[in-house]
N, C-alpha and C positions, 0 to 999 in steps of 0.2 A: 678864720684862717683862712681855710680851704671851703667853698660851697660846697662842693662837690664831696665833702667827707659825712659820715654819718656815722655813730658810736654804736647803736643797738639794731643788728641785725641779726635776725635769729638762723644764721646759715648753723651755726655753732653754738652747742651748750656752754655753759658758764664753766664748766671742767675742760671743754677743749679749749675753749679760748684760752684758758689758764695755761694749757699743756703747750700750746704752740707758741704764749709769750715765754715761757719757762724754756721752751728748746733755742727759741732766740737768745735768750741771757745767757743759757751754758754755752752754747757755739761762740757769742761773743767773749766770753770770760777769756778764752784761749787764743783770742787775735783781735788784731787791731780792726780787722775788717768790720762791716757793717750788714746786717740782713733785715731787708723789712718785707711783710708781706701785706697785699693787698687785696682785698676781696671784695668783687662788687656782683652784682647780679646779670648784668648784661655789659657786654662789653661793645661799643659805639662804633667799633672799628670790624672791617673783615679778617684785619689780621691782629691778633693778640699783641704780637710783638711792637707793633707802633701803638697801640694802646700803653703798654708796658713803656715804652719809652717816652710818653708825654707823661704817666704816672711818675717815672722816675725824675723826670725834669720836675714837675711840678712838688714833688716832696724834698726836692734841692739834694737827692743824693748823690748828683755827680760833684760835692762840694766837701766829700771826704776828704783828708789831707793826702792817704796814699792812693786814692781812687779806686777804694776796693770794697765797693757796697755792691750788694746784691739785692735786687728786687723778686721776690715771686708773686707773678699776677696771674689773679684766678676770676673768671668771668664766669660763677656758676650755674646759673640757667642757660648759658649760651655754650656750656661746656667747652670753654676755651681756656687756655693758660698759657704763660709762657715765664721763662726764668732770663733775667737779664743782667748780664755783670758788669760794671764799671770796666773802664780800660786796663785799670790795673792786675786785677783779679783775671780778666777775659786774657790779657796778652800771655797770662802763667796756665791757665789750663782748656783754651781754644773751646771753639765749636762741638767738637764731638763731647766733652764734658757736659754741657749745659744740655744737650740733648738726651743725655742717658740720664739725667736727674729729671727731666721732663716724661721720659717714660714709666721713671720709677712712680711718678706722682700719678700718672694718667693710668698705672695697673693699680695702685690704691682708690684712686677716684673712681674706676670703673667698677668698684665692691663697693660704691657709695661710702668711702672710707676717709671723708676728706680730711679731718685732722690727723689722721696716722699718716698719710700722704705727702704732709705738710711739713710733722714732725721729724719724718726721715729724711726728706730732702733737706732741711733745714740745717740737720746734725751732716748731711752728708758735707754742705756747702761749707760750715763751720770746719770742718777739718780740714778742706781744701785751704780755705783763708789762713787757717793755724799753720799750713805747710810753709805758705809762701809771704805771711803777714803774722808772725807770732806776737803774742802778747808782750807788753814790754809796759811793765808797772811804773816806770819814771816818767813816760812821756805820753801812755795808751790813756783817753777817755772815750767816754759812749758818746759818739757824736748823733746818732739819731735815736728816737726812742724804741722801744722792742715790742710794744704793743701791736696788733692786728692795726690796719687800717682800713676801715670802710667806705666803700663808695657806695651809689646810688643801687 
């Protein structure tokens, strides 16, 4: 499907991958929102937000019904990251919220604890999504996969 995607990258242990995917699943069980985590070695752009926008589009995250998808983008070796929320959730929480989440991840990443930083951020975003887009069992479905997406 996407030639830039790779499944088996050694950034995380199998247990850490499972913890991150479980955090995404747990967060999405309480909201109609969608969360994706994209990890790659290097950022092809100077600005990680530009790369996050490209990935957001490639993963078709802007096609959720309520425009409430969120991408956590990390370029491990380049030490860059971005959090990008689609227009539905962005209108509710604003730039300051995303900046706070980025700072929380940076704090964990600076301790070389990438998995913990991602899990905490996913939980926080899940709570925000639940506040504005609560889960409705009659109409909600999981629109996007929950596993980490790995780039090059």
